[in-house]
Structures are given as C-alpha cells and as structure tokens.
DRENDO-1510 file (C-alpha; in Angstrom, 1 decimal, always signed):
<recs>
REC; n; res; u; v; w
REC; 1; UNK; +191.2; +131.4; +117.2 .
REC; 2; UNK; +192.1; +134.2; +119.4 .
REC; 3; UNK; +192.8; +137.7; +117.9 .
REC; 4; UNK; +195.8; +139.3; +118.9 .
REC; 5; UNK; +195.9; +143.0; +119.9 .
REC; 6; UNK; +199.0; +144.5; +118.4 .
REC; 7; UNK; +200.8; +147.7; +119.4 .
REC; 8; UNK; +199.8; +149.9; +116.5 .
REC; 9; UNK; +201.9; +152.2; +114.1 .
REC; 10; UNK; +200.6; +155.7; +115.6 .
REC; 11; UNK; +202.8; +157.6; +113.2 .
REC; 12; UNK; +205.3; +157.2; +110.4 .
REC; 13; UNK; +208.1; +158.0; +112.8 .
REC; 14; UNK; +207.0; +156.3; +115.9 .
REC; 15; UNK; +208.7; +153.0; +116.4 .
REC; 16; UNK; +207.4; +152.0; +120.1 .
REC; 17; UNK; +204.8; +152.9; +122.4 .
REC; 18; UNK; +204.1; +152.7; +126.3 .
REC; 19; UNK; +201.2; +151.0; +127.8 .
REC; 20; UNK; +199.6; +153.8; +129.9 .
REC; 21; UNK; +196.4; +152.3; +131.1 .
REC; 22; UNK; +194.3; +149.2; +130.3 .
REC; 23; UNK; +190.8; +150.3; +129.9 .
REC; 24; UNK; +189.2; +146.6; +130.1 .
REC; 25; UNK; +190.4; +144.0; +132.6 .
REC; 26; UNK; +191.3; +140.4; +132.1 .
REC; 27; UNK; +187.9; +138.3; +131.7 .
REC; 28; UNK; +185.7; +141.0; +130.9 .
REC; 29; UNK; +183.6; +141.2; +127.6 .
REC; 30; UNK; +184.8; +143.9; +124.9 .
REC; 31; UNK; +183.0; +145.0; +121.6 .
REC; 32; UNK; +184.9; +145.5; +118.5 .
REC; 33; UNK; +186.2; +149.1; +118.1 .
REC; 34; UNK; +185.3; +149.8; +121.7 .
REC; 35; UNK; +188.5; +151.6; +123.3 .
REC; 36; UNK; +190.6; +148.8; +124.8 .
REC; 37; UNK; +193.7; +150.7; +126.2 .
REC; 38; UNK; +195.8; +153.9; +126.2 .
REC; 39; UNK; +199.2; +154.1; +124.5 .
REC; 40; UNK; +201.5; +156.7; +125.5 .
REC; 41; UNK; +204.1; +158.0; +123.0 .
REC; 42; UNK; +206.6; +161.1; +123.4 .
REC; 43; UNK; +203.9; +163.0; +121.5 .
REC; 44; UNK; +200.4; +162.2; +122.5 .
REC; 45; UNK; +198.3; +159.8; +124.5 .
REC; 46; UNK; +196.0; +157.6; +122.1 .
REC; 47; UNK; +193.3; +155.1; +122.8 .
REC; 48; UNK; +193.5; +151.8; +120.9 .
REC; 49; UNK; +190.2; +150.1; +120.0 .
REC; 50; UNK; +189.5; +146.5; +120.2 .
REC; 51; UNK; +190.2; +144.6; +117.0 .
REC; 52; UNK; +187.4; +142.1; +117.5 .
REC; 53; UNK; +184.5; +141.4; +119.9 .
REC; 54; UNK; +184.9; +138.7; +122.7 .
REC; 55; UNK; +186.5; +138.5; +126.1 .
REC; 56; UNK; +189.9; +139.8; +127.2 .
REC; 57; UNK; +191.5; +136.5; +127.6 .
REC; 58; UNK; +195.2; +137.5; +128.4 .
REC; 59; UNK; +197.0; +140.7; +128.9 .
REC; 60; UNK; +200.6; +140.2; +127.9 .
REC; 61; UNK; +202.2; +143.6; +128.4 .
REC; 62; UNK; +201.5; +145.4; +131.8 .
REC; 63; UNK; +200.9; +149.3; +132.1 .
REC; 64; UNK; +204.1; +151.2; +132.3 .
REC; 65; UNK; +205.9; +148.8; +129.9 .
REC; 66; UNK; +207.4; +150.0; +126.5 .
REC; 67; UNK; +207.4; +147.6; +123.6 .
REC; 68; UNK; +208.0; +148.0; +119.9 .
REC; 69; UNK; +205.4; +148.6; +117.1 .
REC; 70; UNK; +204.0; +145.0; +116.2 .
REC; 71; UNK; +204.5; +143.5; +119.7 .
REC; 72; UNK; +201.4; +141.2; +120.6 .
REC; 73; UNK; +199.8; +143.1; +123.7 .
REC; 74; UNK; +196.8; +140.7; +124.5 .
REC; 75; UNK; +194.5; +138.1; +123.3 .
REC; 76; UNK; +190.7; +138.5; +122.6 .
REC; 77; UNK; +188.6; +135.3; +121.8 .
REC; 78; UNK; +185.8; +133.2; +123.6 .
REC; 79; UNK; +185.7; +132.0; +127.2 .
REC; 80; UNK; +187.8; +129.3; +127.9 .
REC; 81; UNK; +189.4; +129.4; +124.6 .
REC; 82; UNK; +193.0; +128.1; +124.6 .
REC; 83; UNK; +195.8; +130.8; +123.9 .
REC; 84; UNK; +198.3; +130.3; +121.2 .
REC; 85; UNK; +201.9; +129.3; +122.4 .
REC; 86; UNK; +204.3; +132.0; +122.4 .
REC; 87; UNK; +207.6; +133.0; +123.9 .
REC; 88; UNK; +207.4; +133.6; +127.9 .
REC; 89; UNK; +209.1; +137.3; +127.8 .
REC; 90; UNK; +207.6; +140.3; +125.8 .
REC; 91; UNK; +210.6; +142.1; +124.1 .
REC; 92; UNK; +210.8; +145.8; +125.1 .
REC; 93; UNK; +211.8; +148.2; +122.5 .
REC; 94; UNK; +215.1; +150.1; +122.3 .
REC; 95; UNK; +216.3; +153.1; +120.2 .
REC; 96; UNK; +216.9; +152.1; +116.9 .
REC; 97; UNK; +215.6; +151.7; +113.4 .
REC; 98; UNK; +211.9; +151.0; +112.9 .
REC; 99; UNK; +211.8; +147.2; +113.3 .
REC; 100; UNK; +211.2; +145.2; +109.9 .
REC; 101; UNK; +208.6; +142.5; +109.6 .
REC; 102; UNK; +210.0; +139.2; +108.7 .
REC; 103; UNK; +208.7; +135.7; +108.1 .
REC; 104; UNK; +209.7; +133.2; +110.6 .
REC; 105; UNK; +208.3; +129.9; +112.0 .
REC; 106; UNK; +206.4; +130.6; +115.0 .
REC; 107; UNK; +205.4; +128.3; +117.9 .
REC; 108; UNK; +202.2; +127.4; +116.0 .
REC; 109; UNK; +204.5; +126.2; +113.5 .
REC; 110; UNK; +202.7; +127.5; +110.5 .
REC; 111; UNK; +205.2; +129.9; +109.0 .
REC; 112; UNK; +202.9; +132.8; +109.6 .
REC; 113; UNK; +204.3; +136.3; +109.6 .
REC; 114; UNK; +204.8; +137.8; +112.8 .
REC; 115; UNK; +202.6; +140.6; +113.8 .
REC; 116; UNK; +200.1; +140.3; +110.9 .
REC; 117; UNK; +197.1; +138.2; +111.9 .
REC; 118; UNK; +195.4; +136.3; +109.0 .
REC; 119; UNK; +192.1; +137.4; +107.7 .
REC; 120; UNK; +192.0; +140.8; +109.6 .
REC; 121; UNK; +193.2; +144.3; +108.8 .
REC; 122; UNK; +195.3; +146.5; +111.0 .
REC; 123; UNK; +193.9; +149.8; +111.4 .
REC; 124; UNK; +194.5; +153.0; +113.5 .
REC; 125; UNK; +192.2; +154.4; +116.2 .
REC; 126; UNK; +191.0; +157.3; +114.0 .
REC; 127; UNK; +190.0; +154.7; +111.1 .
REC; 128; UNK; +188.2; +152.3; +113.5 .
REC; 129; UNK; +186.4; +155.4; +115.0 .
REC; 130; UNK; +185.2; +156.5; +111.5 .
REC; 131; UNK; +184.2; +152.9; +110.5 .
REC; 132; UNK; +182.1; +152.5; +113.8 .
REC; 133; UNK; +180.5; +155.8; +113.3 .
REC; 134; UNK; +179.3; +154.8; +109.7 .
REC; 135; UNK; +178.6; +151.1; +110.5 .
REC; 136; UNK; +181.5; +149.9; +108.1 .
REC; 137; UNK; +182.8; +146.5; +108.7 .
REC; 138; UNK; +186.5; +147.0; +107.5 .
REC; 139; UNK; +187.0; +143.0; +107.2 .
REC; 140; UNK; +184.5; +142.9; +104.4 .
REC; 141; UNK; +184.2; +146.2; +102.9 .
REC; 142; UNK; +186.0; +146.8; +99.5 .
REC; 143; UNK; +188.5; +149.5; +100.8 .
REC; 144; UNK; +191.8; +149.6; +99.0 .
REC; 145; UNK; +194.5; +150.5; +101.6 .
REC; 146; UNK; +197.1; +152.8; +100.3 .
REC; 147; UNK; +199.1; +152.9; +103.5 .
REC; 148; UNK; +202.2; +151.0; +104.1 .
REC; 149; UNK; +201.6; +147.4; +103.9 .
REC; 150; UNK; +198.2; +148.0; +102.4 .
REC; 151; UNK; +196.9; +149.7; +105.5 .
REC; 152; UNK; +193.7; +151.6; +105.3 .
REC; 153; UNK; +194.4; +155.2; +106.1 .
REC; 154; UNK; +192.0; +157.9; +107.3 .
REC; 155; UNK; +192.0; +159.4; +103.5 .
REC; 156; UNK; +190.9; +155.9; +102.5 .
REC; 157; UNK; +187.9; +155.4; +104.7 .
REC; 158; UNK; +186.7; +159.0; +104.3 .
REC; 159; UNK; +186.8; +158.7; +100.5 .
REC; 160; UNK; +184.8; +155.4; +100.8 .
REC; 161; UNK; +182.3; +157.1; +103.1 .
REC; 162; UNK; +181.8; +159.8; +100.4 .
REC; 163; UNK; +181.5; +157.0; +97.7 .
REC; 164; UNK; +178.5; +155.5; +100.0 .
REC; 165; UNK; +176.8; +158.8; +100.2 .
REC; 166; UNK; +177.0; +159.4; +96.7 .
REC; 167; UNK; +175.8; +156.2; +95.4 .
REC; 168; UNK; +172.0; +156.4; +95.9 .
REC; 169; UNK; +171.8; +159.5; +93.5 .
REC; 170; UNK; +173.9; +162.5; +92.3 .
REC; 171; UNK; +172.5; +165.8; +93.6 .
REC; 172; UNK; +172.5; +168.6; +91.5 .
REC; 173; UNK; +175.6; +170.9; +91.8 .
REC; 174; UNK; +174.5; +173.9; +94.0 .
REC; 175; UNK; +176.1; +177.4; +93.9 .
REC; 176; UNK; +179.0; +177.4; +96.3 .
REC; 177; UNK; +178.1; +179.4; +99.6 .
REC; 178; UNK; +180.1; +181.9; +100.5 .
REC; 179; UNK; +182.6; +180.5; +102.8 .
REC; 180; UNK; +183.6; +178.1; +99.8 .
REC; 181; UNK; +184.1; +181.0; +97.2 .
REC; 182; UNK; +187.7; +181.5; +95.9 .
REC; 183; UNK; +189.6; +184.1; +97.7 .
REC; 184; UNK; +192.7; +186.2; +96.9 .
REC; 185; UNK; +195.9; +184.3; +95.9 .
REC; 186; UNK; +195.9; +180.5; +96.4 .
REC; 187; UNK; +194.1; +180.7; +99.7 .
REC; 188; UNK; +190.9; +178.8; +98.7 .
REC; 189; UNK; +192.0; +176.2; +96.4 .
REC; 190; UNK; +190.0; +173.0; +96.5 .
REC; 191; UNK; +190.8; +171.3; +99.8 .
REC; 192; UNK; +192.6; +168.0; +100.1 .
REC; 193; UNK; +191.6; +165.7; +102.8 .
REC; 194; UNK; +192.6; +167.2; +106.3 .
REC; 195; UNK; +194.9; +164.8; +108.1 .
REC; 196; UNK; +196.7; +163.1; +104.8 .
REC; 197; UNK; +200.4; +162.4; +105.3 .
REC; 198; UNK; +201.9; +165.9; +105.0 .
REC; 199; UNK; +204.9; +166.7; +102.7 .
REC; 200; UNK; +208.3; +166.4; +104.2 .
REC; 201; UNK; +209.0; +169.0; +106.7 .
REC; 202; UNK; +212.2; +171.2; +106.4 .
REC; 203; UNK; +212.5; +172.2; +110.3 .
REC; 204; UNK; +213.8; +169.8; +112.7 .
REC; 205; UNK; +211.2; +168.8; +115.3 .
REC; 206; UNK; +211.6; +169.8; +119.0 .
REC; 207; UNK; +214.0; +167.4; +120.9 .
REC; 208; UNK; +211.8; +164.2; +121.9 .
REC; 209; UNK; +210.9; +163.7; +125.6 .
REC; 210; UNK; +212.5; +160.5; +127.1 .
REC; 211; UNK; +210.0; +157.5; +127.1 .
REC; 212; UNK; +209.3; +155.9; +130.5 .
REC; 213; UNK; +212.0; +153.3; +131.3 .
REC; 214; UNK; +210.3; +149.9; +132.2 .
REC; 215; UNK; +213.3; +148.7; +134.3 .
REC; 216; UNK; +213.2; +151.9; +136.5 .
REC; 217; UNK; +211.0; +151.7; +139.4 .
REC; 218; UNK; +208.0; +154.0; +139.9 .
REC; 219; UNK; +209.1; +156.8; +142.2 .
REC; 220; UNK; +207.5; +156.9; +145.7 .
REC; 221; UNK; +205.0; +159.6; +146.6 .
REC; 222; UNK; +206.7; +162.6; +148.1 .
REC; 223; UNK; +206.2; +163.0; +151.9 .
REC; 224; UNK; +203.4; +165.2; +153.1 .
REC; 225; UNK; +204.5; +168.8; +153.6 .
REC; 226; UNK; +203.4; +170.7; +156.7 .
REC; 227; UNK; +203.1; +173.9; +154.2 .
REC; 228; UNK; +200.5; +172.2; +151.8 .
REC; 229; UNK; +199.7; +169.4; +149.7 .
REC; 230; UNK; +202.2; +168.0; +146.8 .
REC; 231; UNK; +200.4; +167.0; +143.7 .
REC; 232; UNK; +202.5; +164.7; +141.7 .
REC; 233; UNK; +203.1; +165.8; +138.0 .
REC; 234; UNK; +201.4; +164.0; +135.2 .
REC; 235; UNK; +203.3; +163.0; +132.3 .
REC; 236; UNK; +201.4; +165.6; +130.2 .
REC; 237; UNK; +202.4; +168.3; +132.8 .
REC; 238; UNK; +206.2; +167.3; +132.7 .
REC; 239; UNK; +206.1; +167.4; +129.2 .
REC; 240; UNK; +204.4; +171.0; +129.0 .
REC; 241; UNK; +206.9; +172.1; +131.6 .
REC; 242; UNK; +210.1; +171.1; +129.7 .
REC; 243; UNK; +208.9; +172.5; +126.5 .
REC; 244; UNK; +208.1; +175.9; +127.9 .
REC; 245; UNK; +211.4; +176.0; +129.7 .
REC; 246; UNK; +213.2; +174.9; +126.6 .
REC; 247; UNK; +211.4; +177.7; +124.7 .
REC; 248; UNK; +212.2; +180.3; +127.1 .
REC; 249; UNK; +215.9; +179.4; +127.2 .
REC; 250; UNK; +216.2; +179.1; +123.5 .
REC; 251; UNK; +214.5; +182.3; +122.1 .
REC; 252; UNK; +214.4; +185.8; +123.3 .
REC; 253; UNK; +210.7; +186.5; +123.5 .
REC; 254; UNK; +209.2; +190.0; +122.6 .
REC; 255; UNK; +205.4; +190.5; +122.5 .
REC; 256; UNK; +203.6; +193.3; +120.5 .
REC; 257; UNK; +199.8; +194.1; +121.0 .
REC; 258; UNK; +197.2; +195.4; +118.5 .
REC; 259; UNK; +193.5; +195.3; +118.5 .
REC; 260; UNK; +190.9; +194.5; +115.8 .
REC; 261; UNK; +187.5; +195.7; +115.0 .
REC; 262; UNK; +185.6; +192.5; +114.7 .
REC; 263; UNK; +182.4; +194.1; +113.3 .
REC; 264; UNK; +182.4; +192.6; +109.8 .
REC; 265; UNK; +183.5; +189.2; +111.2 .
REC; 266; UNK; +180.6; +189.1; +113.7 .
REC; 267; UNK; +178.1; +190.2; +111.2 .
REC; 268; UNK; +179.2; +187.5; +108.6 .
REC; 269; UNK; +179.1; +184.8; +111.2 .
REC; 270; UNK; +175.8; +185.7; +112.5 .
REC; 271; UNK; +174.2; +185.9; +108.9 .
REC; 272; UNK; +175.5; +182.6; +107.6 .
REC; 273; UNK; +175.8; +180.6; +111.0 .
REC; 274; UNK; +172.4; +178.8; +110.4 .
REC; 275; UNK; +173.2; +177.9; +106.7 .
REC; 276; UNK; +176.4; +176.9; +107.5 .
REC; 277; UNK; +175.3; +174.5; +110.2 .
REC; 278; UNK; +172.7; +173.0; +107.8 .
REC; 279; UNK; +175.2; +172.3; +105.0 .
REC; 280; UNK; +178.3; +171.3; +107.2 .
REC; 281; UNK; +176.6; +169.8; +110.2 .
REC; 282; UNK; +179.1; +171.8; +112.5 .
REC; 283; UNK; +179.1; +175.3; +114.1 .
REC; 284; UNK; +181.0; +178.1; +112.5 .
REC; 285; UNK; +183.1; +179.5; +115.2 .
REC; 286; UNK; +185.6; +182.5; +115.1 .
REC; 287; UNK; +188.8; +180.4; +114.7 .
REC; 288; UNK; +188.9; +179.7; +111.0 .
REC; 289; UNK; +188.6; +183.7; +110.4 .
REC; 290; UNK; +191.7; +184.2; +112.5 .
REC; 291; UNK; +193.5; +181.3; +110.9 .
REC; 292; UNK; +192.7; +182.7; +107.5 .
REC; 293; UNK; +194.0; +186.0; +108.6 .
REC; 294; UNK; +197.2; +184.5; +109.9 .
REC; 295; UNK; +197.7; +182.7; +106.6 .
REC; 296; UNK; +197.4; +186.1; +104.5 .
REC; 297; UNK; +200.0; +187.7; +107.2 .
REC; 298; UNK; +202.3; +184.9; +106.6 .
REC; 299; UNK; +202.1; +185.3; +102.9 .
REC; 300; UNK; +202.7; +189.1; +103.3 .
REC; 301; UNK; +205.6; +188.6; +105.6 .
REC; 302; UNK; +207.2; +185.4; +105.0 .
REC; 303; UNK; +209.9; +185.8; +107.4 .
REC; 304; UNK; +207.2; +184.8; +110.3 .
REC; 305; UNK; +206.8; +181.5; +108.7 .
REC; 306; UNK; +210.2; +180.2; +109.4 .
REC; 307; UNK; +212.5; +178.5; +112.0 .
REC; 308; UNK; +216.0; +179.6; +113.4 .
REC; 309; UNK; +219.0; +177.4; +112.6 .
REC; 310; UNK; +222.6; +177.3; +113.0 .
REC; 311; UNK; +223.0; +177.7; +109.3 .
REC; 312; UNK; +220.4; +180.5; +109.1 .
REC; 313; UNK; +216.9; +181.3; +108.8 .
REC; 314; UNK; +214.9; +178.5; +107.4 .
REC; 315; UNK; +211.8; +179.8; +105.3 .
REC; 316; UNK; +209.2; +177.1; +105.1 .
REC; 317; UNK; +207.4; +176.4; +101.7 .
REC; 318; UNK; +204.4; +175.1; +103.4 .
REC; 319; UNK; +201.9; +176.9; +105.9 .
REC; 320; UNK; +201.1; +174.5; +108.9 .
REC; 321; UNK; +199.1; +176.2; +111.6 .
REC; 322; UNK; +199.0; +174.7; +115.1 .
REC; 323; UNK; +196.1; +175.3; +117.0 .
REC; 324; UNK; +196.5; +175.2; +120.9 .
REC; 325; UNK; +193.6; +173.0; +122.6 .
REC; 326; UNK; +193.1; +173.0; +126.3 .
REC; 327; UNK; +192.7; +169.6; +127.9 .
REC; 328; UNK; +191.5; +168.8; +131.5 .
REC; 329; UNK; +195.1; +168.1; +132.5 .
REC; 330; UNK; +197.1; +170.3; +130.2 .
REC; 331; UNK; +197.4; +171.6; +126.6 .
REC; 332; UNK; +198.1; +170.1; +123.1 .
REC; 333; UNK; +198.8; +171.8; +119.8 .
REC; 334; UNK; +197.2; +169.7; +116.6 .
REC; 335; UNK; +198.3; +171.1; +113.5 .
REC; 336; UNK; +196.3; +172.1; +110.3 .
REC; 337; UNK; +198.5; +171.3; +107.4 .
REC; 338; UNK; +198.7; +173.4; +104.4 .
REC; 339; UNK; +196.2; +175.7; +105.8 .
REC; 340; UNK; +196.6; +178.1; +102.9 .
REC; 341; UNK; +194.9; +175.5; +100.7 .
REC; 342; UNK; +191.6; +175.3; +102.7 .
REC; 343; UNK; +188.6; +177.2; +102.4 .
REC; 344; UNK; +186.9; +178.6; +105.3 .
REC; 345; UNK; +184.6; +175.5; +105.7 .
REC; 346; UNK; +187.6; +173.3; +105.1 .
REC; 347; UNK; +189.5; +175.2; +108.1 .
REC; 348; UNK; +186.3; +174.9; +110.5 .
REC; 349; UNK; +186.2; +171.1; +109.5 .
REC; 350; UNK; +189.9; +170.8; +110.3 .
REC; 351; UNK; +189.4; +172.8; +113.6 .
REC; 352; UNK; +186.7; +170.8; +114.8 .
REC; 353; UNK; +187.9; +167.5; +113.9 .
REC; 354; UNK; +191.4; +168.1; +115.6 .
REC; 355; UNK; +189.9; +169.5; +118.6 .
REC; 356; UNK; +187.4; +166.7; +119.2 .
REC; 357; UNK; +190.0; +164.0; +118.8 .
REC; 358; UNK; +192.2; +165.9; +120.9 .
REC; 359; UNK; +189.9; +165.7; +123.8 .
REC; 360; UNK; +189.1; +162.1; +123.0 .
REC; 361; UNK; +192.8; +161.2; +122.9 .
REC; 362; UNK; +192.5; +159.9; +119.1 .
REC; 363; UNK; +195.3; +162.2; +117.7 .
REC; 364; UNK; +198.3; +160.5; +116.0 .
REC; 365; UNK; +201.6; +161.7; +116.9 .
REC; 366; UNK; +202.3; +162.9; +113.6 .
REC; 367; UNK; +199.2; +165.4; +113.9 .
REC; 368; UNK; +200.9; +167.3; +116.7 .
REC; 369; UNK; +204.2; +168.2; +115.2 .
REC; 370; UNK; +205.5; +170.0; +112.2 .
REC; 371; UNK; +203.4; +173.4; +112.8 .
REC; 372; UNK; +205.3; +176.4; +111.2 .
REC; 373; UNK; +203.2; +178.8; +113.3 .
REC; 374; UNK; +201.0; +178.5; +116.4 .
REC; 375; UNK; +197.6; +180.3; +117.5 .
REC; 376; UNK; +196.3; +180.1; +120.9 .
REC; 377; UNK; +192.8; +181.5; +121.8 .
REC; 378; UNK; +193.0; +182.4; +125.5 .
REC; 379; UNK; +190.0; +184.6; +125.1 .
REC; 380; UNK; +187.7; +181.5; +125.3 .
REC; 381; UNK; +188.0; +181.8; +129.1 .
REC; 382; UNK; +187.6; +185.6; +129.2 .
REC; 383; UNK; +191.3; +186.9; +129.0 .
REC; 384; UNK; +191.7; +190.1; +127.2 .
REC; 385; UNK; +195.3; +189.6; +126.2 .
REC; 386; UNK; +198.4; +187.5; +127.3 .
REC; 387; UNK; +202.1; +187.0; +126.2 .
REC; 388; UNK; +202.1; +183.3; +125.2 .
REC; 389; UNK; +205.3; +181.4; +124.8 .
REC; 390; UNK; +206.6; +180.5; +121.4 .
REC; 391; UNK; +206.0; +176.7; +120.3 .
REC; 392; UNK; +209.5; +175.6; +119.3 .
REC; 393; UNK; +210.7; +175.6; +116.7 .
REC; 394; UNK; +208.3; +178.4; +115.3 .
REC; 395; UNK; +209.4; +182.0; +115.4 .
REC; 396; UNK; +206.0; +183.3; +116.6 .
REC; 397; UNK; +202.6; +182.7; +118.2 .
REC; 398; UNK; +199.5; +184.7; +118.1 .
REC; 399; UNK; +197.4; +185.1; +121.3 .
REC; 400; UNK; +193.6; +185.9; +120.6 .
REC; 401; UNK; +191.9; +187.6; +123.4 .
REC; 402; UNK; +188.2; +187.7; +124.3 .
REC; 403; UNK; +185.9; +189.6; +121.7 .
REC; 404; UNK; +184.4; +192.4; +123.8 .
REC; 405; UNK; +181.9; +195.2; +122.9 .
REC; 406; UNK; +183.2; +198.6; +124.1 .
REC; 407; UNK; +183.0; +202.2; +123.0 .
REC; 408; UNK; +185.5; +203.4; +120.6 .
REC; 409; UNK; +186.5; +206.5; +118.7 .
REC; 410; UNK; +185.6; +206.4; +114.9 .
REC; 411; UNK; +186.2; +209.0; +112.2 .
REC; 412; UNK; +184.0; +209.5; +109.4 .
REC; 413; UNK; +184.9; +212.1; +106.8 .
REC; 414; UNK; +186.9; +213.9; +109.5 .
REC; 415; UNK; +184.3; +214.0; +112.0 .
REC; 416; UNK; +185.0; +211.9; +115.3 .
REC; 417; UNK; +182.4; +209.9; +117.2 .
REC; 418; UNK; +182.2; +207.3; +119.7 .
REC; 419; UNK; +180.6; +204.0; +118.7 .
REC; 420; UNK; +180.0; +200.5; +120.3 .
REC; 421; UNK; +182.1; +197.8; +118.5 .
REC; 422; UNK; +183.1; +194.3; +119.1 .
REC; 423; UNK; +186.9; +194.6; +119.9 .
REC; 424; UNK; +189.6; +192.0; +120.3 .
REC; 425; UNK; +193.1; +192.5; +121.4 .
REC; 426; UNK; +195.8; +190.2; +119.4 .
REC; 427; UNK; +199.1; +189.6; +120.9 .
REC; 428; UNK; +202.0; +188.5; +118.8 .
REC; 429; UNK; +205.0; +186.8; +120.5 .
REC; 430; UNK; +208.0; +186.6; +118.5 .
REC; 431; UNK; +211.7; +185.3; +118.3 .
REC; 432; UNK; +213.9; +188.4; +118.5 .
REC; 433; UNK; +216.7; +186.2; +116.9 .
REC; 434; UNK; +214.6; +186.2; +113.6 .
REC; 435; UNK; +212.3; +189.2; +113.6 .
REC; 436; UNK; +212.6; +192.8; +114.6 .
REC; 437; UNK; +209.8; +194.9; +116.0 .
REC; 438; UNK; +209.1; +196.5; +112.6 .
REC; 439; UNK; +208.8; +193.2; +110.8 .
REC; 440; UNK; +206.6; +191.8; +113.6 .
REC; 441; UNK; +204.3; +194.8; +113.5 .
REC; 442; UNK; +203.9; +194.5; +109.8 .
REC; 443; UNK; +202.8; +191.0; +110.1 .
REC; 444; UNK; +200.3; +191.8; +112.8 .
REC; 445; UNK; +198.8; +194.6; +111.0 .
REC; 446; UNK; +198.3; +192.5; +108.2 .
REC; 447; UNK; +196.2; +190.0; +110.5 .
REC; 448; UNK; +194.3; +192.9; +111.7 .
REC; 449; UNK; +193.4; +194.3; +108.1 .
REC; 450; UNK; +192.2; +191.2; +107.0 .
REC; 451; UNK; +189.9; +190.8; +109.8 .
REC; 452; UNK; +188.7; +194.5; +109.8 .
REC; 453; UNK; +188.0; +194.4; +105.9 .
REC; 454; UNK; +186.4; +190.9; +105.7 .
REC; 455; UNK; +184.4; +190.6; +102.5 .
</recs>
C-alpha cells in the first residue's frame, strides 16, 4: 500500500505550511529519511524527510500552495502501484483554530482516521535526522512518544539514544571537567535537554508575516533597468526587511560600547580545547562564554531581560538567549531556552546544534521565537564593533566584535606599562523606552567583569 506524505506539525502553534520546493520529482526513487521537500512557514524553512523508501508516485500539492497540517501532500510506493482514491481537490488552509482530527469514512471505506497512516509513526524532521544518524528504525524501536497523540519528540529519541549507549556497560563516574563544574547562583544546574518544549512565554511574539496566498498569481519579474540589475527579493530577505523596519519604528535605539580583556577566556579555551573535543566531540568556541556572561548580566540587571508593553514593563522569569546565525541568503535567530540552567558544555552543545540545524533548514518554528535577549557575533567576519538592531520584542541586543591583539595600558601597583592583550569591543543596543544609559552601562559592565575575571 502506498505511503502518504503528510504536512507535518512543525511547531505547537503552527497550523499550516506552504510548499516551498519539491526536492524529488515524480517517478524518482527516494530513500526513507531522505529530504523530500521544503516547507515554508512564517518563521522558518524546513526540510521534510521521506516517511518511507520507494518511488515518489504522485505529488498532490504543488509548490507555492498553502495547506493545513495533516494534509496529504504526496504518495510514495512501488513503481506502477495504484494510488488510493481521494477527493480531487486539496483543501487550502485558512486562518482559524488548529484543525482537529476526526474519524470519518474515507473513499477507501475502511473508516480509517484521516491523516494518521496505520502502522507508521509521524515524526518531525529533527527526529528523523537523529534516527538516521544512529541507525534507528522508528517503526520497530521501543520508543514511547510523549508528544501530542503519542508523537516521538526530540527529547524521546535522544533519551533512547542515551539508553542505547549506556546498555553495554556503565562506565565509572569521572570527575566533572571544569566546564561542568557548578558556578555561582543557579547558572550551572544540571541541564535539561535542549530543544524540549519551552515554558509558556509571557511576551507576545512579533506580528507574524503574511503567508503566501495560493490564489495570488506570482508577480512578473521587474523590467530591466538601465541603471543596473534588479535582484528579486527572497522570502527571507523580505521577512528580515520587515522585521528590521518594524524594530526601528517601534523602539528608540541607543548603543553603548565597552571593551573587554579576553586574556583569561583565551587562556582557558586553549588549555581545555583538546580535552573538551575528546569528551564532547565538538569544538569549544567563544560563544558560550559570552552567553554565560550575558546570563550573569541579566541576573544582575533584570530590567534588561524584559519587554515593553502598553500595560508596563514585563520582566521575564526565564532567560532565553537568541543567537544570530548567518545563512547564505540572510539571518536567523534560534533560541537557547533557559540558558541560565546550562553548564558551559551544555551551552556549547546548544549553540552547535542550533547553528547546524539552522544552516541545514532543520529548525522548528518554535525554536526561533521566544527569545528574551539576543546576541550577534559580527566579529566572525572581522568587524570590530557595530550598532545592531534590536530583535523585537527584546529591549536589548549585544554585538560582539572580533577578538584582536593590541597594545593596552595596564596598571600594576600604581605603575603603568604597555602590554599586548586580546581585546574585544562589546556594543549593547537598547530600547530607551525601558532602559536609561546608566542601567544599560551597569549591565554591560557586568558582562565585561565576568569575561575579564573568568575563573
């Protein structure tokens, strides 16, 4: 029997998606978990994996059409296999509540529940990727799904992977490395799985961008200009433009700049880089150090971890840090949830995971919203300092410049001297409706203090 390709639920609040691009043509062979198509939402573009191996028999929803979650998009089966009978038209989604799945008699006459193929679990692209990496057959693996309707979540699959690794033998507990040692306050409590469903967010998300309308004809390309070539705007570039203009019109932007001596951070990273890679399997970058310093700054000055509302200033209980990630055609800001609960290694794992999945279009819409503060590392391209635009509805964003060795004046026991230090400019752009200069400087000074006195 042919396997249905279903429009997946890409986030708890997502009820529809637009077919951006089919990666496999009708009649072509496809392997299970191979990227099959790209789905566009108002937040991210995501690749949907093939639910089974075989041939893509029929594409039911063309590129550019918007349909509801649970809609059958295509069929995969064996060459020449007959397709199930179904209605001629594919319903497009309309704004409204999330569709409920109800039992009704289909054209097959078997009373099957619509949108739930028998004998096969519906999974997200992230779960499919992890399963493929570890050779796990989700149809037979004894994984208890904790998501809606028994869906296997990322937390479920990672827990199963950990049980597989721990099954052969329980290694002796080693002394925790320095990046896992407890810190001050509650910063380094044992981490929960990154990407788990976040707690309810108090702040209202930015206004959603309009989804493409299937009824509207594609605009014709602009006529050639004698002044130069006109490059059509991509969907991501349009979204970035609207978000940036909205932010500048909404909040009065002010930027304050300080510099930090990164000598202790550089020395710590050089000392532990090889051991960190051996234990964790990934590089130790500078980003988690800045995230931890920001967390300490937000704890010291809670007004920075807030949003402006008509009723007053909303102080957030959670600390969710957005990390700007550069893509080929734009920028996206995935979010590290509860960053104050993660150790240094936990922060690095989260940064690496989110950045890799952002570049491979594997992020869920829920993973790019809900930030209470944002960091952008423009220094990776050599920039010394910048004046970044606030990511609404945050009240601040930290720009990180390039770490550069230069001569500075140091004072030891009242005697001045010149030394070569790895220095870094930090630019903090803030919403002047919420923060004044003195408060903003107090926050930034705390960030610098944590970096310069790293233990």
